[in-house]
matplotlib code that plots the C-alpha trace (Angstrom):
import matplotlib.pyplot as plt

x = [79.3, 79.7, 83.2, 81.6, 79.3, 82.2, 84.3, 81.4, 80.9, 84.6, 84.4, 81.3, 82.8, 85.9, 83.8, 81.7, 84.6, 87.4, 85.6, 87.3, 86.3, 84.0, 85.9, 89.3, 88.2, 86.3, 89.2, 91.7, 89.4, 88.8, 92.5, 93.3, 90.5, 91.6, 87.9, 86.8, 85.2, 81.8, 82.4, 83.9, 80.8, 78.5, 80.7, 80.4, 76.7, 76.4, 78.6, 77.1, 73.6, 73.9, 75.5, 72.8, 69.9, 71.2, 68.3, 65.8, 67.4, 67.6, 63.9, 63.1, 65.2, 63.3, 60.0, 60.9, 63.3, 62.3, 65.8, 66.3, 68.5, 71.1, 71.6, 72.2, 75.9, 77.5, 78.6, 75.1, 73.5, 75.8, 74.9, 71.2, 71.5, 73.2, 70.6, 67.7, 69.2, 69.4, 65.8, 64.1, 66.2, 68.1, 65.6, 68.0, 69.0, 66.7, 65.3, 66.6, 70.1, 70.0, 68.9, 71.1, 74.3, 73.6, 73.3, 76.5, 78.3, 77.3, 78.7, 82.0, 82.2, 81.7, 78.3, 76.6, 74.2, 73.2, 72.7, 69.3, 68.3, 69.4, 67.6, 64.3, 64.3, 65.1, 62.5, 59.8, 60.6, 60.3, 56.9, 55.8, 56.8, 59.9, 57.8, 59.0, 56.3, 57.1, 55.8, 52.4, 52.9, 52.0, 55.5, 57.1, 60.6, 60.3, 58.7, 61.4, 64.1, 63.1, 62.3, 65.5, 67.7, 68.7, 68.8, 65.8, 67.7, 69.1, 65.6, 64.2, 66.9, 66.1, 62.4, 62.6, 65.3, 64.3, 60.7, 59.3, 59.7, 63.4, 64.0, 62.4, 64.4, 67.7, 66.8, 65.9, 69.4, 71.2, 70.9, 72.8, 76.2, 76.6, 78.0, 81.7, 82.8, 86.1, 87.4, 89.1, 92.6, 92.2, 95.9, 96.5, 93.4, 89.7, 86.6, 86.3, 89.9, 89.7, 86.6, 88.5, 91.5, 89.3, 87.6, 91.0, 91.1, 87.6, 86.1, 82.7, 82.6, 80.2, 80.2, 78.2, 76.3, 77.3, 79.9, 82.0, 84.9, 83.3, 82.7, 80.6, 82.5, 81.3, 83.1, 86.3, 87.9, 90.9, 91.3, 95.1, 95.7, 94.3, 96.7, 94.7, 95.0, 98.8, 99.1, 97.5, 94.5, 91.9, 91.3, 88.3, 86.0, 82.2, 80.1, 79.1, 82.7, 83.7, 81.2, 83.4, 86.0, 83.3, 81.9, 85.4, 86.1, 89.8, 91.6, 95.1, 97.8, 95.8, 96.8, 94.5, 94.4, 92.9, 92.6, 91.6, 92.9, 93.4, 93.0, 93.5, 90.7, 89.4, 93.0, 93.6, 90.4, 91.1, 94.6, 93.0, 90.6, 93.7, 95.5, 98.3, 99.2, 99.5, 99.9, 97.7, 98.7, 97.2, 97.0, 96.4, 97.3, 98.6, 101.9, 101.1, 98.0, 100.1, 102.4, 99.4, 98.5, 102.1, 102.0, 98.6, 99.7, 102.9, 100.8, 98.5, 101.4, 100.3, 103.2, 101.5, 100.6, 102.6, 101.7, 101.6, 101.4, 98.8, 95.8, 93.0, 91.5, 94.8, 96.3, 99.8, 101.7, 100.2, 99.4, 99.7, 96.7, 94.8, 92.4, 90.5, 90.0, 88.5, 87.3, 86.0, 85.9, 85.9, 82.2, 79.9, 79.7, 76.0, 76.0, 78.3, 76.5, 75.9, 79.7, 80.3, 77.2, 78.6, 79.1, 75.4, 75.3, 77.8, 76.5, 77.9, 76.9, 74.8, 75.6, 79.2, 81.3, 82.0, 80.1, 82.2, 85.4, 84.2, 83.3, 86.8, 88.3, 86.0, 86.8, 90.5, 90.6, 88.6, 91.5, 93.5, 91.0, 91.9, 89.3, 87.0, 88.3, 86.1, 85.8, 83.9, 82.7, 81.6, 80.9, 79.8, 77.1, 73.4, 73.0, 72.0, 73.9, 77.2, 76.0, 73.4, 73.6, 77.4, 77.4, 74.6, 76.5, 79.7, 77.9, 76.3, 79.6, 81.8, 80.4, 83.2, 81.9, 78.8, 77.3, 77.7, 74.5, 75.0, 74.4, 72.8, 72.8, 69.6, 71.0, 71.3, 68.0, 67.4, 65.9, 64.5, 64.5, 67.8, 69.7, 71.0, 74.6, 74.2, 72.9, 72.4, 72.9, 70.8, 71.5, 67.9, 67.8, 71.3, 73.2, 76.0, 76.8, 74.9, 76.8, 76.6, 78.3, 78.2, 80.2, 81.4, 83.4, 85.2, 83.7]
y = [50.9, 53.8, 54.3, 54.4, 57.3, 59.2, 58.7, 59.7, 62.9, 63.8, 63.2, 65.3, 68.1, 68.1, 68.3, 71.2, 73.2, 72.5, 71.7, 68.2, 65.7, 63.0, 60.0, 61.2, 62.3, 59.0, 56.8, 58.7, 58.5, 54.7, 54.1, 56.3, 54.7, 51.2, 50.2, 46.7, 46.1, 46.1, 49.4, 50.9, 50.0, 51.6, 54.7, 55.0, 54.6, 57.3, 59.8, 59.4, 59.1, 62.5, 64.1, 62.7, 63.8, 67.0, 69.2, 66.6, 66.2, 69.9, 70.2, 67.8, 69.7, 72.9, 71.2, 70.3, 73.1, 76.4, 77.7, 78.7, 76.3, 79.0, 79.6, 76.0, 75.2, 73.2, 70.3, 70.0, 70.1, 67.3, 65.1, 65.8, 64.9, 61.6, 60.7, 61.6, 59.7, 56.5, 57.0, 57.9, 56.1, 53.2, 50.4, 48.2, 50.8, 50.8, 54.3, 54.1, 53.4, 56.3, 58.7, 57.4, 57.3, 60.8, 62.2, 60.3, 61.7, 65.2, 64.8, 63.3, 66.5, 68.6, 69.8, 69.3, 72.2, 70.8, 67.2, 68.0, 69.8, 66.9, 64.4, 66.5, 66.8, 63.1, 61.9, 64.2, 62.7, 59.2, 60.1, 60.9, 57.4, 58.7, 59.8, 62.7, 65.3, 66.5, 69.9, 69.9, 69.3, 72.8, 73.9, 70.9, 72.3, 72.7, 69.3, 67.5, 69.6, 68.4, 64.8, 64.2, 66.6, 68.7, 72.5, 74.1, 75.9, 72.5, 70.9, 73.7, 73.3, 69.7, 70.1, 72.9, 71.2, 67.5, 67.4, 66.1, 62.4, 62.7, 65.1, 62.7, 59.8, 61.8, 62.9, 59.3, 58.2, 60.7, 58.5, 55.3, 54.2, 53.9, 50.8, 50.5, 49.5, 48.3, 48.5, 45.3, 45.8, 43.9, 44.3, 41.8, 39.8, 39.1, 39.8, 36.1, 35.8, 39.1, 37.9, 34.7, 36.7, 39.0, 36.0, 35.0, 38.3, 37.6, 40.4, 39.7, 40.7, 40.2, 41.1, 44.0, 43.7, 47.1, 48.5, 45.4, 44.5, 46.1, 44.4, 45.4, 45.1, 44.4, 43.9, 45.4, 46.8, 48.8, 48.5, 49.2, 46.1, 43.7, 41.5, 42.0, 45.8, 45.6, 43.4, 46.0, 43.9, 46.7, 50.3, 51.8, 53.7, 54.3, 53.0, 56.4, 57.6, 54.5, 55.5, 58.5, 56.1, 54.0, 56.9, 58.3, 54.9, 55.5, 53.0, 51.4, 53.8, 57.0, 60.2, 61.1, 64.2, 63.9, 67.5, 67.3, 63.9, 63.5, 61.2, 59.2, 56.6, 57.7, 57.8, 54.2, 52.9, 54.7, 53.1, 49.7, 50.4, 51.2, 48.0, 50.1, 51.2, 54.9, 57.9, 59.5, 63.0, 63.3, 66.9, 68.5, 71.9, 70.3, 68.4, 66.2, 64.9, 64.1, 62.0, 60.0, 59.4, 58.2, 55.9, 54.5, 53.9, 52.1, 49.8, 48.9, 48.3, 51.1, 52.8, 55.0, 57.8, 61.0, 63.6, 67.3, 70.2, 72.5, 74.7, 73.5, 77.0, 78.6, 78.7, 78.5, 75.2, 74.1, 70.4, 68.2, 67.6, 64.6, 61.9, 61.9, 64.4, 63.8, 67.0, 66.0, 69.4, 70.5, 70.8, 71.3, 67.6, 67.3, 63.8, 62.4, 63.9, 60.3, 59.9, 63.3, 64.1, 67.1, 69.2, 69.5, 72.1, 74.5, 78.0, 78.4, 75.0, 76.3, 80.0, 79.8, 80.9, 77.2, 77.1, 79.9, 78.2, 74.9, 76.6, 78.1, 74.6, 73.1, 75.8, 75.7, 71.9, 71.8, 73.6, 70.4, 68.0, 66.7, 66.7, 63.7, 63.3, 62.9, 65.0, 64.0, 66.7, 65.4, 66.4, 64.5, 67.1, 67.4, 71.1, 72.1, 75.3, 73.3, 70.6, 71.0, 74.8, 74.8, 72.3, 74.0, 77.3, 75.5, 74.2, 77.5, 79.3, 76.6, 76.0, 73.5, 71.1, 69.0, 66.6, 62.9, 61.0, 58.5, 54.8, 53.8, 50.1, 48.6, 49.0, 52.8, 54.7, 58.4, 59.9, 62.8, 64.3, 65.7, 66.2, 63.0, 63.9, 64.1, 62.1, 62.9, 59.8, 59.9, 57.6, 56.3, 55.5, 54.0, 52.3, 54.8, 58.4, 61.3, 62.3, 64.2, 63.1, 64.7, 63.9, 66.1, 65.8, 68.4, 68.5]
z = [77.8, 80.2, 78.8, 75.3, 76.4, 77.8, 74.7, 72.5, 74.5, 74.1, 70.3, 69.9, 72.0, 69.8, 66.7, 68.0, 69.6, 67.2, 63.9, 63.9, 61.2, 62.7, 61.3, 62.4, 65.9, 66.4, 65.2, 67.5, 70.5, 70.1, 69.9, 72.9, 74.9, 74.0, 73.5, 72.8, 69.4, 71.0, 72.9, 69.8, 67.8, 70.4, 70.6, 66.8, 66.9, 69.5, 67.7, 64.3, 65.7, 67.4, 64.3, 62.0, 64.3, 65.9, 64.6, 65.7, 69.1, 69.7, 68.7, 71.5, 74.0, 73.1, 73.8, 77.3, 78.4, 79.8, 79.1, 75.4, 73.5, 72.7, 76.5, 77.4, 77.9, 75.1, 77.3, 78.8, 75.3, 74.1, 77.1, 76.5, 72.8, 73.8, 76.3, 74.0, 71.1, 73.2, 74.4, 71.1, 68.4, 70.1, 70.9, 72.9, 75.5, 78.6, 79.4, 82.9, 81.7, 79.3, 82.0, 84.8, 82.6, 81.3, 84.8, 85.8, 82.8, 83.7, 87.2, 85.7, 83.7, 86.9, 85.7, 89.1, 88.5, 85.1, 86.3, 87.8, 84.6, 82.4, 84.7, 84.5, 80.7, 80.1, 82.6, 81.2, 77.7, 79.2, 80.7, 77.1, 76.1, 74.3, 71.3, 69.2, 68.5, 65.0, 63.8, 61.9, 58.2, 57.1, 56.2, 54.4, 54.6, 58.4, 58.9, 56.8, 58.5, 62.0, 61.0, 59.0, 60.8, 57.8, 57.7, 56.0, 53.2, 52.1, 52.3, 50.2, 47.6, 47.1, 47.2, 44.5, 42.4, 42.4, 43.6, 46.9, 46.2, 45.4, 48.2, 50.7, 49.3, 49.7, 53.2, 54.3, 53.1, 55.3, 58.4, 59.0, 57.8, 54.0, 52.4, 51.8, 48.3, 46.9, 43.3, 42.2, 40.9, 37.7, 37.0, 39.8, 40.5, 39.8, 41.9, 42.8, 44.0, 45.9, 47.8, 48.8, 49.9, 52.0, 53.5, 54.8, 56.7, 58.0, 55.8, 54.2, 50.5, 47.7, 44.0, 42.7, 39.4, 38.1, 37.6, 37.0, 39.2, 42.3, 45.7, 48.7, 52.0, 55.6, 58.9, 57.6, 60.7, 59.7, 55.9, 56.0, 58.1, 55.5, 53.5, 50.4, 50.8, 51.5, 48.4, 46.3, 45.3, 45.7, 46.6, 48.4, 46.1, 46.1, 43.2, 42.0, 42.0, 39.9, 37.2, 36.3, 34.9, 33.4, 31.4, 30.6, 28.9, 28.6, 26.4, 26.2, 25.1, 25.5, 27.3, 30.2, 32.4, 35.8, 36.7, 40.5, 41.1, 44.9, 46.7, 43.5, 43.3, 39.9, 38.6, 39.8, 38.3, 35.0, 34.9, 35.3, 32.4, 30.4, 31.4, 32.8, 29.2, 28.2, 30.4, 33.1, 34.4, 37.9, 39.0, 42.4, 44.0, 47.2, 47.2, 50.2, 48.3, 45.2, 47.4, 48.5, 44.9, 44.1, 47.2, 46.2, 42.6, 43.8, 46.1, 43.2, 40.8, 38.5, 36.7, 34.1, 36.6, 36.5, 39.2, 38.6, 41.1, 39.6, 40.3, 37.9, 37.6, 36.5, 33.0, 34.5, 34.0, 30.7, 30.0, 26.9, 24.7, 25.9, 24.5, 27.8, 30.6, 34.0, 35.6, 39.0, 40.6, 44.3, 45.4, 48.4, 49.0, 49.4, 47.9, 50.7, 53.8, 55.1, 55.3, 56.7, 58.7, 60.5, 57.3, 56.7, 59.5, 57.9, 57.3, 53.8, 52.4, 49.6, 49.1, 48.0, 45.0, 44.3, 41.0, 39.6, 40.6, 39.1, 35.9, 35.6, 36.1, 33.5, 30.9, 31.6, 31.4, 28.1, 26.3, 26.4, 24.9, 21.4, 18.7, 19.1, 22.6, 25.7, 28.8, 32.0, 34.4, 37.8, 41.4, 44.5, 45.3, 44.7, 43.7, 40.1, 40.5, 40.7, 38.2, 35.4, 35.3, 35.0, 32.1, 30.3, 30.5, 29.3, 26.1, 25.5, 25.6, 23.8, 20.3, 19.5, 22.3, 22.4, 24.9, 24.5, 25.2, 28.0, 27.3, 30.6, 31.6, 33.1, 36.7, 36.2, 36.0, 36.0, 39.2, 37.2, 33.7, 32.5, 29.3, 27.6, 28.3, 32.1, 35.0, 38.7, 40.8, 44.0, 47.0, 47.0, 43.3, 43.1, 45.9, 45.9, 47.0, 45.5, 42.4, 39.1, 35.9, 32.4, 29.3, 26.4, 23.2, 21.1, 17.6]

ax = plt.figure().add_subplot(projection="3d")
ax.plot(x, y, z, "-o")
ax.set_aspect("equal")
plt.show()
């Protein structure tokens, strides 16, 4: 376990110093350290635990440290966060082990001067029974920010946009690992047969009620090593993302444009809805991403996908008129923070020009929709500026388009009141990522 703490420290340092992505940095470190499955799981819990609770952990440090947080060396701060995480939020770790291993880790990193400081803070926290003293609930944004380790501007956005109940529900879902879902490749198998095939690889899988042909996975290990994956029986795709293809409802023989297609999950699911008959033009502005789509389509046995190197916001490189258009635009990713916990601390997470870029992509894409055709606009974020306001503006400025009222199945309820043509999926109201979907047709 000591090796796990050292590995977790290295990963967190790389994320802080180099801006590395947590999943990539963690996977690389586990491979390099040749950790056992048990040690790898503990390392993962430490890394994601610190990333998910960084604001809370720093709040504890500030309560016990005479040195201002900004003046504490980064390596010392990371070791303190690791120690406090184990003491406050990991029940199975003895306090003495958390303290002693943190001091040992400091000495291994040649932080002899800091080791006494680390020891003093952790022991002081232990004397207070490892209880976090949250701020008084006068300022809700501050309280929720500290409790759920989420920057105040983001907390305020959700409180003002979705109400306190929804904001709290979203915040509570930020911690802990989200479920992994697979989309059954109906061109090759069924959900029942896929579950049996995954069982042969010692992967637990169970059917999901909605959408059809989805399964929840557990104990997967490396997905790419699985025989069922190599055989093209499924692709990984969250439930909310799968709903884009569900509402697009593409049919056999149609022409479909997927404007911002990479990494290709929605393209593949759409092709399966079409029974691999017709044409899908999958666009992206990066060639290496298009190659990933081509590789994925080949693995799944899909041959109706044609890739196109294209900037969705530009009118260069015209496209053919289409029966269906999927416009899943680049976004701030506020709906997938549980998968990428480190991005919640980015300075420009809310105040960006993304909404303008998204609107350009939507307007440019709409030019290619046939009369009576269907266009889906979607994001994986929870910000009305990028979602509801963009689509309302689009309808106000495009009189030849109208919203299509969504027919929602019983499993899919609205978290708050919206227009009939749109829905915001929230992680506490639907067991998927936070997502926004709206549907339009040309008159």
